[in-house]
Each structure stands twice: as structure tokens, then as C-alpha cells.
N, C-alpha and C positions, 0 to 999 in steps of 0.2 A: 532547144533554142530558147535562151533567155528572151522574154518579149520585150526588146527595147526599140523595137520599130512600130510607131504611131502610124495608124491609117491616118487618111484623107480627114474622116470625119472630125477626128481629134484636131488636127491643124486648123480645119476650118471653124471650128468651134472656138478655138482660141481668137481667131482673127474677128469672128463675128461676136466674140465676148467684148472686145473693146468698145465696139459700137453699141452693143446693148445693156452694158452694164448701168448707165445712168437712168435706164427705162425700166429694166426689170430687175434690179439688184435684190428686190425680197423675194424673187421666185427661185426654185430649186431646179436646178439644170441637173437633170436626170439622164444617165445613159448605159446601155447595157457595157459590160466589160470587154462582150464578144465584137462590139463596135470598136473598138480601140486597141485592142491587143490580139496578137495572134495565140491560141492556146499552149500552153505548156505541155499539156495532155489533154487527149480526148479519149473518152471511152462510151461506148453505148451500153444505155443501161435500159432493163426491161420494166415495162409496166403491164398491169392486167387491170382490164375492166369487170369487176366485179358480178355486173349484171350479165353480161354476155360471156364471159370468161374468155373474151379474146385477148391476146398480148399484142402489144406494141412498143416500139423502140423510140429512144429518142438519144441523141448524141449529147454528151454532157463535157465540158470543158473546163480544166482547171489551169487559173493564169497566174504567170509569175510577174510580180510587179516590186517596184521599189519606191520612197521617196514619196509615201503619202500621208493623209491626216486622217485621224480618226477621230471624228465628231463625238464629242462629248455627249452622253445619255441617249445617243441615237444607235451607234453601232453603226453608224455609216461610214464608209471609207470615200474620202473626197481626193481626186487628182487636182492639185493647187501648189502653185510655187509659194516661197516664203513672202513674198510681196504681193499685195493685191493689185496686180496689173491686169489680170486677166478673171473672167467668172469662173469660179471652182467647178467641178464636175463630180458628181454624186455617182458611185457605182451602184446600180441598181442591185447586183448580186451580194452585196456587202451587207444588207439586211434584207429579210425575206418577208417582212412586214410589208402592207400596201402603203406606198409612200404618198400617193395622192391623197388616201385616207387619213394619214398623219396631218397632211400640210393644211386639210380642211378644217381638222379640229384645233390647229394652232392658228388659222387664216393667213398665216405667212411664215415665210422662213427665211431668215436675213443671211446670206451666203458669208458675209463677213463676220458672224458668229465664231466660225471654227477657228479664227486668227487669235479669239480672246484666249488669256491662259494658255497659250500654246508652248507645251512642254516637247523636247526633242528626245526620242528614246532609241538606242541601238541594241539589239540583241545577238548574243553569239550564234543562234540557230535561226533558220527561218521562222517566219511567224503565222499563225491561224489565227483567227478573230473568232470566239465562238461564245453563243449565248451574252454576248455583250448588255445587251438591254434589259436583262433580269426578267424578261415577260414571261418566258416559258417555266412558270412555278407548278403548272399543272402537269401531273404525272404522266397522262396520257400524251398531251403534244409534245413533251419532252422525247419520250420514248418512242413515238411514232415519227416525229419531224427531225428534232434536233441531234439527237443520238445516232440515230443511222445515218445521217448526213456527214458527221462528223468522222465515224468509222469509215464510210467510204473514200473520204478524202485521204485519210491516214493509211488506208490499205493499198489505194492508187499510188499515192506518192512515194511509199516505201521509205519516207526519211524520218528522221528524228527531228521534232520541231519543238518550239514553244507555243503554246497554247494560250492566248489572252482571254480570261474569262472576268466577267463583273467579279466584284467581291462578295457580293452579298447573294449567296446561293442557299437552295434548302439542301438538307442532309443527303437526300437520294441524288442530287446532281454532284454532289462532292464526293460521294461514295463511287458514283460513275465515274468520276474524272480521275481518282485515285487508281482505279481498275486501267484505266486508259494509258494514264503515266507509266505504271510497270509493264504492261503489256506492249506498248509502242515506244519505250524508252524515251517519252516526250515530257518536258517540263511544264507542269499549268502554274502559270503565274495570273495569280488575283491582283486586277486593278481596280483602282478608284476611277470610274470614267466620268467624275464631274469636270475633268480637264479634258482640252483637245490635246492629242498626243501626234506630234511628228514622227512617223516610224520610219527611219533611216534603213532598216535592215530589209532583208528579201521577205515579202510577204505574199501569199497565196490566196488566191479568191477563186471560189468555184460557184460555177451555176449551181442551181437547186436540183436536188434528186427527189423533190416533192414536186407532183404535177399540179399546178395553180394557173389554170390558162384563162378562167373565166370571171376572176375578180373576186373580192371577197363578200360580196353580198349580192342576191338575185336581180338587183336593179342594175348591176354591172352587165347583165347578160343582153340586155337590150342595145348596149355599146359593143359587143363581141359576137354577135350571132353568125357574122361570117365565120370565125374561127371556131365556134362551137359546132357549127353545122359540118366544117371541114373536119373536125375531129371525129364527130358522132356517126358521120357518114359511112366510114370505114367499120364502125363497131356493131351498126344496126342496118348494113347494107341498104342503105337508103339511096333513093335517085334524087337528083338537083329538081327535077321540076316537080317532084312531089313531096319534096323533105322540107317540113315546115318547124320551127323551135318556138315555143311560147312558156312565158314564165306564169306563173300562178302560185297560189297559197292555198292550202289545204290542212288544216289543224289536225286531222286526221291520218296525213301522209308526214308532213313533215311541215315545219315553218317556211322552208325555202325549197320549192320544188319546180320541176321542168316537164313540160307535155311537148313530147316529140311524135309527130304524125308522119306518117309514111305508108304509101300503098296502101290506102286504107284502113289504116292501123293506127291506134294511139297509143303510147306507153308514157305513164306519168312517173317520174323518177325524183326520188329525193335528191339535191343537188350534191350531196358530198359523194353520191355514187359517180359523179363526171368530174368533180373536182376535187382537190386537196387530197390526192391519192399518194402514199408513199411508193415508191418504186419497189418491185420485188427485188432487184439487185442489190438495195441498201439495206432492207430487211434481212435478205440471206446472210450480208455481212455480218450484222448484229447478231445474228444467230449463231454465226461460227465463232463470233467474238465471245458470247455467252457459254458456249462449250468449251472454249479455251480456258475460262474461269474455273469451271468445275470438271476437270478432267478425270478426278477420281470418285465422280459419283456414281453409287451403286445402281447400275440400270436394272439389274435383276428385281429391284423392289419398285413396284408399281402401285401409286397412291391415286387416289382421288382427293381433290382440293376443294371446299366450299369456301368461299369468300365471307367472312363475316365483317360486315361493315360498322358493328356497333361501337367499337372503339376508334375507329379511323374517321368515321364520315361526320362532317359537319354540316351536311347538307339533306339529311334525312335518307330516305329510301332505305331502311332497314326491315329484314324479314321478320316478322314478329313469332312465326312457328318454324324456325329454322332447324330447330331440335327433332321437329318431326320429319322433316326432310332428311337429315343427317341418320336418323334411327332406320330409315325406309331403305337407304344404300349402303351396302357391304363397303367396309374399308373406305368411307368417305370422311375425311379429316377437316375439321374447322380450322380457317388460319386467317390470322389478322395481318396482313403484309404489313401495314403500318409500324409494326413492331419489331421487324425484321431488317437486318442489313440488306444491301444489295446482293453480297454473296449468299446469304442464307435464302434470299428469295428465288435466286436462279437455280440454287442446290435443290430447292425443295420443287421446283418446276419439272427440273430434268428427270427427277424421279418419278414423275406423275403423266397421266395420259388422260385426265379428265379435270376440266377446269369449270366450276358452277359458281354463278355469282349474279347479283343485281347490277342493272346497268350502272356503271361507274368505273372509275380509273382502274381499281385492281384487275379487270379483265384484260387490262393491258399487258399484263405478265403472261398471256397465250405467247407472246414474241418469243419466250424462253423455253416454250414447250418443245419436244421433238415434232417433227411433223406427222401430218395424220391423227392428231389428238383430238379429242371431244371437248368444244365448247359451248356450253349452255347459258344463255343470258337471259335472266328473268325480269321481265319490263313490267311495271305497275299500269294497271289500265287507265287510259285517258290522260297519259303524260305525254305532251308534244316532245319533249326532248329525247327520251329514251326512245322514241320511235325512228331516231335518226339511224344510220346504216353504219355508224361508225364501228361497230365492232364485227358486223357480220362481213362489213368489206375487209377489216384487218385479218378476219378469220382466214377467208378465202385467199389472201396474199400471203398469209403465213402457211397455207396448205393444209389448214384445219377442217376438220366438219364441224360444221356450225346448227345449233338449234334454238328457237326461241319461244319461250313460253311466257304467259300472262298472270299475273298475280292480282289481287284486288286494288282498288284504288288507294293511294295513300291517305291515312287520316291526317288528323291534325296534328299528330306527335312523328309524322313522318314513316310510319310504319305500315306495311303492306302485308298480306297474309295469301299463302298460297292454298288450294283447295286441294281436298284430299284426291280428287281426280286428276288433277295436275301433279301432285307428288307422286302420284302412279305413272303417270305419262313419263315422267322425267325418269322414274325407276327402271322403266321399260325399255329406254334409249340407253342407260347405263348398263344393262343386262347384257346388249349386243356388242357392247365395246371388249374388244379382243386385248 
């Protein structure tokens, strides 16, 4: 059923807006789409806590709207009439960035800005807004957060749509969208988001398939302890009277960490073990999508991949003695993913069952491996960033076996070295892979 019926919240918001507009004109009026509309489609998605291996579920809705304004440079969708007689409402789900953090950096947001250079557009097909702010140029964040969410929407909707995208995208995003267009019979429309766009066509807005419950920084935990307590009580079997949560900083664990105490026990966790987790459901759909791209891959050929960063990396973390590692492991092939198209990357991954690499975006390609593959992350000692659980979490969500080994500290040129003992340990792990 098309969502034409507005809830009481929207009606009351319109009335109150007339009274408040003179006093709060510079404040952004943010609202969840679920508070204003009935879902067009609802689906349960599965999450996995990598620390406890417990599964939990969350209902995610897709909403069918029309007559909205796409705010320039933000990717935010506003419910607003053509004339400025009410305070516009920004839908939180239209951009998965932290709205409050954005507003703090700007100090204020003037709602009337959305009426400047407002152009009306109507499309033949329903519309999805994707990556409009151009922020996700990082390979890891794109394929863990944005790509699975888009594929989940397209798979659930089962409709041919127009996908509006920021015109300035890196090549790997364009390659991905090209495959999306072909596979889902949808048209990719690159737009210049420097103008506000009034979209008269049907538009689908989805709640996120990425779990972000506790804010984007550790300080926000102090404002969300009740919610964090509710979520983690299930995961750790804690009791209300003994269950406590503290935030702390320890550079040996992670720049952002959480301490959970219950039943005379204490557990210290990296914050990304509890927040910013992609759903198992959306990652599964991305894996199936990659399988459909490379149907003709010869699965009898099983390769082992070592990710060489020398050509791709601008941030250092290169393995100086990578050739020693490659010589020690039979059939280990050195690959620079940055030189390959998305199709070629997926094809290489589908014919492999071992992925070895230093902490970096290249390890994200584990998503394209068949389940139960072996992932080995090499981490330079005393590096706070690599000690994060990003890739160990992702490996568990993808259903892979994960191992972590440490190399020497980075030198002034960003190089690190594996000791002969660690090379032997890695070789021993690979020998057990079937």
C-alpha cells in the first residue's frame, strides 16, 4: 500500500512548525521516516555479534514517498511544500551520516536553504538515492556499508529503478554501479548535487542495514547507556542489577573502547565490536550478487592470494620481505587489487580460498570469497589503527576463518618486516587449509 497516510506526528509537526519557525528557523528538524509513514515493505534482517557469536534480528522497513526535496551537498531528503509556510522535515534515513555531528561542524543549518536553486525533476521509474554526498570513497566503507545496503534494497524491492548518484565517483564505485545496472535492469543517473532537487516521482527510502546504535564516537555512549545496556544484556547474559558499562581509552586495545562488567566479570571491547556492524543478511546478498557476476569461474582452480600494497598504498604499511612469505607458501600468488577491474577482482576471489594481507582496504575483498575461506591479517606492532576489529568482525560475519599475525614496527618509509618465525607460523596455518 502506498504510504499516503501521515501519522499524527507529521500533522502535529506541521502545526507546531508555524509557531516555532520564527524562533528555531536555523535548527534542523530531523525525524525518522517510520514516525511519519507506514512501511511499504518490512523485512527482518540478521545481525551477528562477533564477540559472542550470538545472532539477533531487527526489522527494517522500506518506505514509498513522493514530492520530496533532495538537499544539495547533503544527500538529505526533506518533506516540504513548495512555499515556505511550514518548517521542513529532514528524514534521518535519507543519509546515514551523523546529522548532529554535521550540524555542530556547521554551527547551524538554515532550513530555507533548500529552496535556493530548487529545480523540479520527474523520472520515469521510481527513484533510489545512493552515495549522493560522495563521502564513501574508501573501498572498505563502501563495500561494507553502502554496497550491501543498495543490493539489499534492490533485492527486496524487485523493481527496476533510477538510482541517483553523485557525478564524482571513484572508478571502483562506477564499476560496481555498472554491474548493478546490468544485473537489476536499473538506470544509473549521475547528478550534480550542487542544486536542490524537487523530486516529483515515487522515491523509496530505507532504514539502515548497518547497526549504528551508539553514536559515531565514544563520548556519545554516555548519552546512550540505557540503549547500550539493553542491547548488550542479551549478548552477554548480564543481569540488570550487576550490569555496568564504562567508556575508556587504551591505546593498546583501541582508541575507542568499552568496558562491560557483570557478575564479577569484566570485558574490554573495541567499540566497533558493538557498533557499525553490517547485517549478515545484507552481506549475504552482496555475496550472492558477486556469484552472479562470475558464474563461469572455474571452481576447480583453488588459489591463495597475497595482497601486495606497494603499487596501491599511499599510506604506507608495506611488507618489505613479502617475497620471503610468498616463497614459503605453495601456490601463493601476489596480486595488486588496485590494478584490476571489479569483475577481475571478484573472479580472482571466487577461485581462491586463502587471502593474506596487511591491514588495509584490500582485505575487504574477503566479501567475494566463498564461505569458510581463510583470512590472514598482518598487523605492524604498536599501530593503534590496525588493532581495530574491522576485519576480524567482517570475517566472522562472512563466515570465514580469521587469523592475526604481527610484523615489526613501521619504519620511516612505512615498511614492516615479518620474522622468519611468523612466516613459518603463517605457512603452518595455510598447510591445514583444505
